[in-house]
ROVEX-422221 format. One line per 3 residues: number of its first residue (from 1); for each residue x, y negated, z negated of C-alpha. Coordinates in steps of 0.2 Angstrom, whole numbers. Layout:
NUM> X,Y,Z; ...
END
This chain:
1> 8,-62,6; 15,-80,-11; 12,-92,4
4> 21,-106,-7; 37,-106,3; 37,-128,7
7> 35,-139,-6; 28,-156,0; 33,-173,-8
10> 33,-191,1; 45,-195,14; 62,-200,12
13> 65,-220,14; 79,-218,27; 76,-203,37
16> 75,-209,54; 61,-210,61; 53,-203,80
19> 50,-221,93; 45,-216,108; 29,-231,115
22> 16,-224,126; 19,-230,141; 37,-219,140
25> 34,-203,143; 15,-198,153; 11,-184,142
28> -1,-164,150; -16,-164,146; -11,-146,136
31> 9,-140,135; 18,-127,130; 41,-126,129
34> 48,-116,145; 50,-97,138; 68,-99,134
37> 66,-114,120; 55,-103,111; 58,-93,97
40> 59,-76,95; 49,-72,84; 51,-66,68
43> 46,-61,50; 51,-67,35; 43,-54,23
46> 35,-55,4; 48,-68,3; 46,-86,4
49> 59,-93,16; 47,-102,28; 58,-118,28
52> 73,-107,31; 65,-96,44; 60,-112,55
55> 74,-121,54; 85,-105,57; 74,-102,76
58> 75,-123,81; 91,-120,79; 94,-106,91
61> 85,-112,104; 99,-125,103; 112,-115,104
64> 104,-109,117; 105,-124,125; 121,-129,125
67> 129,-110,127; 112,-101,137; 109,-89,123
70> 98,-91,109; 106,-83,96; 98,-78,80
73> 106,-88,62; 103,-86,44; 87,-92,34
76> 91,-81,21; 110,-93,19; 99,-108,21
79> 86,-102,10; 101,-100,-6; 114,-117,-2
82> 113,-125,-16; 114,-143,-4; 97,-139,5
85> 90,-135,-12; 95,-149,-18; 96,-146,-36
88> 78,-134,-34; 77,-117,-41; 61,-109,-41
91> 51,-101,-25; 51,-109,-8; 61,-127,-4
94> 58,-145,-1; 58,-147,20; 65,-162,18
97> 79,-156,5; 84,-141,18; 85,-150,34
100> 98,-162,27; 103,-146,22; 108,-135,39
103> 114,-156,45; 129,-156,32; 133,-137,27
106> 126,-130,41; 121,-111,42; 129,-96,49
109> 125,-79,63; 110,-68,54; 125,-53,54
112> 136,-63,42; 121,-66,30; 107,-53,31
115> 104,-54,15; 81,-56,8; 82,-61,-8
118> 69,-72,-19; 80,-86,-28; 89,-87,-41
121> 98,-69,-31; 93,-77,-15; 105,-90,-23
124> 117,-81,-30; 120,-70,-15; 123,-88,-5
127> 136,-93,-22; 146,-75,-19; 150,-81,-6
130> 161,-95,-5; 169,-91,11; 152,-92,21
133> 154,-111,17; 169,-111,32; 160,-100,43
136> 144,-115,44; 155,-127,54; 150,-124,70
139> 133,-120,66; 129,-141,60; 114,-149,70
142> 123,-168,72; 102,-176,67; 85,-176,63
145> 71,-187,66; 56,-186,57; 38,-190,66
148> 29,-204,55; 11,-199,42; 2,-212,53
151> -14,-217,41; -22,-215,61; -22,-198,66
154> -21,-200,87; -3,-209,83; 2,-193,77
157> -8,-182,87; 5,-193,101; 19,-196,93
160> 23,-178,90; 16,-174,110; 28,-187,116
163> 43,-179,104; 42,-162,107; 38,-165,129
166> 53,-180,126; 66,-168,115; 58,-150,124
169> 64,-143,109; 50,-134,93; 47,-145,78
172> 50,-142,62; 33,-143,51; 26,-141,35
175> 8,-144,30; 3,-142,11; -15,-135,15
178> -18,-128,30; -12,-109,26; -15,-108,8
181> -3,-116,4; 11,-123,8; 19,-118,24
184> 32,-121,35; 31,-116,57; 37,-123,72
187> 29,-132,84; 28,-127,106; 16,-136,111
190> -2,-141,113; -20,-135,120; -31,-148,129
193> -42,-149,113; -24,-158,105; -21,-144,92
196> -4,-137,89; 2,-122,97; 14,-114,84
199> 26,-101,80; 24,-93,66; 36,-80,54
202> 23,-68,49; 29,-57,64; 21,-53,76
205> 6,-44,72; 1,-63,67; -11,-73,79
208> -6,-71,94; 9,-62,94; 17,-73,81
211> 11,-88,88; -9,-99,83; -14,-119,83
214> -16,-132,71; -28,-147,72; -13,-163,68
217> -25,-166,49; -15,-150,43; 3,-161,49
220> 13,-168,36; 31,-168,37; 37,-166,53
223> 57,-163,60; 66,-165,76; 81,-157,75
226> 95,-165,85; 111,-157,95; 119,-174,98
229> 123,-188,84; 115,-206,84; 122,-219,92
232> 119,-238,85; 112,-252,102; 126,-265,93
235> 143,-266,100; 147,-276,84; 145,-264,72
238> 161,-256,72; 159,-235,67; 176,-240,54
241> 168,-256,47; 163,-251,28; 145,-256,31
244> 145,-245,47; 130,-230,38; 121,-246,31
247> 116,-253,44; 116,-237,55; 100,-230,42
250> 89,-245,42; 91,-247,58; 88,-228,65
253> 75,-229,51; 67,-248,57; 68,-255,45
256> 83,-269,54; 78,-275,71; 92,-284,77
259> 93,-298,90; 86,-295,109; 99,-303,120
262> 105,-297,136; 117,-290,128; 108,-282,111
265> 119,-287,95; 119,-288,72; 128,-300,67
268> 133,-291,53; 144,-309,46; 131,-320,50
271> 119,-325,35; 105,-320,34; 87,-332,31
274> 75,-331,19; 62,-326,33; 72,-314,39
277> 76,-302,20; 59,-306,16; 54,-297,30
280> 66,-282,26; 60,-279,12; 46,-278,15
283> 45,-266,29; 56,-256,16; 40,-258,4
286> 29,-254,17; 40,-240,23; 36,-235,4
289> 20,-235,3; 16,-226,18; 24,-210,13
292> 15,-210,-4; 0,-210,4; 4,-198,17
295> 10,-188,5; -7,-192,-6; -20,-188,6
298> -8,-172,10; -11,-166,-10; -30,-174,-9
301> -31,-189,-26; -24,-176,-36; -5,-179,-34
304> 1,-176,-48; 11,-189,-57; 10,-199,-41
307> 1,-215,-41; -2,-228,-23; 9,-241,-19
310> -4,-253,-17; 0,-272,-10; -7,-284,-19
313> -16,-293,-2; -7,-312,1; -15,-325,-10
316> -1,-334,-2; -4,-350,11; 3,-368,22
319> -9,-372,10; 3,-372,-5; 19,-367,5
322> 17,-378,20; 33,-374,27; 27,-359,30
325> 18,-358,47; 3,-349,54; 8,-340,68
328> 30,-342,65; 35,-321,68; 37,-319,50
331> 24,-327,41; 16,-311,39; 28,-305,33
334> 31,-317,19; 11,-318,16; 13,-302,8
337> 28,-299,0; 26,-320,-11; 10,-312,-17
340> 19,-295,-21; 31,-309,-32; 47,-298,-25
343> 53,-318,-15; 43,-333,-23; 45,-352,-15
346> 54,-366,-24; 48,-380,-38; 42,-389,-22
349> 32,-377,-18; 43,-374,-2; 50,-359,3
352> 62,-365,17; 59,-349,25; 75,-357,40
355> 86,-355,25; 99,-345,17; 98,-334,8
358> 110,-333,-7; 118,-321,-14; 111,-325,-33
361> 91,-326,-23; 97,-309,-17; 97,-298,-32
364> 85,-308,-38; 73,-299,-24; 82,-285,-24
367> 78,-283,-46; 61,-285,-40; 57,-275,-27
370> 65,-260,-38; 55,-266,-51; 41,-265,-41
373> 39,-252,-32; 46,-241,-51; 29,-249,-59
376> 17,-246,-45; 22,-227,-46; 21,-230,-65
379> 37,-224,-68; 49,-232,-85; 62,-243,-79
382> 72,-253,-93; 85,-267,-88; 96,-263,-86
385> 112,-274,-88; 129,-270,-90; 145,-273,-98
388> 156,-280,-83; 156,-298,-83; 158,-311,-70
391> 169,-328,-72; 155,-336,-62; 141,-329,-69
394> 134,-335,-84; 120,-334,-101; 111,-348,-96
397> 109,-348,-74; 95,-346,-68; 99,-329,-62
400> 109,-321,-74; 95,-309,-78; 94,-304,-60
403> 116,-301,-59; 115,-289,-71; 97,-282,-69
406> 105,-278,-49; 125,-271,-53; 114,-260,-65
409> 104,-251,-58; 117,-248,-44; 111,-263,-30
412> 124,-276,-30; 141,-280,-34; 153,-293,-35
415> 171,-295,-28; 188,-289,-36; 194,-304,-41
418> 178,-302,-53; 168,-316,-47; 150,-314,-39
421> 150,-326,-32; 132,-331,-33; 129,-345,-22
424> 135,-341,-6; 126,-335,6; 125,-316,8
427> 131,-308,26; 117,-301,36; 126,-285,35
430> 128,-285,15; 110,-288,13; 107,-276,23
433> 119,-262,11; 111,-269,0; 89,-262,4
436> 100,-249,8; 104,-244,-8; 85,-249,-14
439> 79,-235,-1; 91,-222,-12; 85,-228,-27
442> 67,-227,-19; 69,-211,-14; 77,-205,-31
445> 58,-209,-41; 53,-196,-24; 63,-182,-30
448> 60,-184,-50; 42,-187,-47; 39,-172,-37
451> 54,-160,-50; 44,-143,-52
END
């Protein structure tokens, strides 16, 4: 059997992450999902369709939870659907692309599309049945969360258990090495040794009637598929607000936290301070670093074109910036971010952590973050200027190049009146939108470097 069905790359920074503290769930020593939540054993044959099988099998369980009986869905429709492939046309699939694809387009019942072929034939077969896109609409997942891969394997193992036990549904995972090459299976439990029990798509003759175990160290990606939408906890951020999607992405991916109080709020129209902006920017950088590090561990140091995102150690302290006080909630974030050059102090050696950040300063931060990650990944990015001019941005302004580059990179925009308002404070919603656009650019870098 050709075992190259699942391709690995760094996780998207915009992925929603699973969050559950150890205190929330008391975990048993060993655990297996109830029988009615374990998918039917299936056989992918000689194709590289393991990702399609893992997703279809898990979606069948979610259907059974809602309607009382498991439904067999087509892995082949997923395998051949361009929405699940994001431009890749070779053997196998990227699990992250396919997970997002079934959120957007779903799949169809197996009898509607049981075509067992490899690309490009399976892609052509799906394209010749455009009517199936309508048939797939009722069978989408509502969302998904990723269990992040940590350098500390114990934390990753614990969160995998917590997710499996609390959601009580299979977890779709990818392994780059355990099966000899990239492969996708579904987790259904764990044993006393904390190895995870999985169900394979290699038929009933594999392992113990389709089951075997895998140590967590060999698991490179893990996703929980959801049959309900994830909601924001902020009553002051409504679904029809222009910034809703950006704030939802930033919050559920762990980049912003909101304000803690009797009622958790976001205060989208409030100006954001320099320290708050530094914390958010550094979280993006940390998440990109963690994704690349996990990828390089999974494939070994011969990680193709990838280079580690090494964040410089802090060279910034209270002597050089006396207004950044050790012990302040933002201290570690600010000192580490300043060491990268993404944010700096002023000409007098102060950082002004409690001052509001202006739109011009935010543009500079966005450009430096974008170019810093590109530089660490050894991606050449040329200064991207735009022909559009703003009446309030002049060539002699210190922020001229930053604003032009930020607009050229697609990170920030002016207003409909043709002004940029460089000295205005940027709001929490506006800065979040800029950061999420930056995350999208970083994710695009990962995709471009993993083209096969």
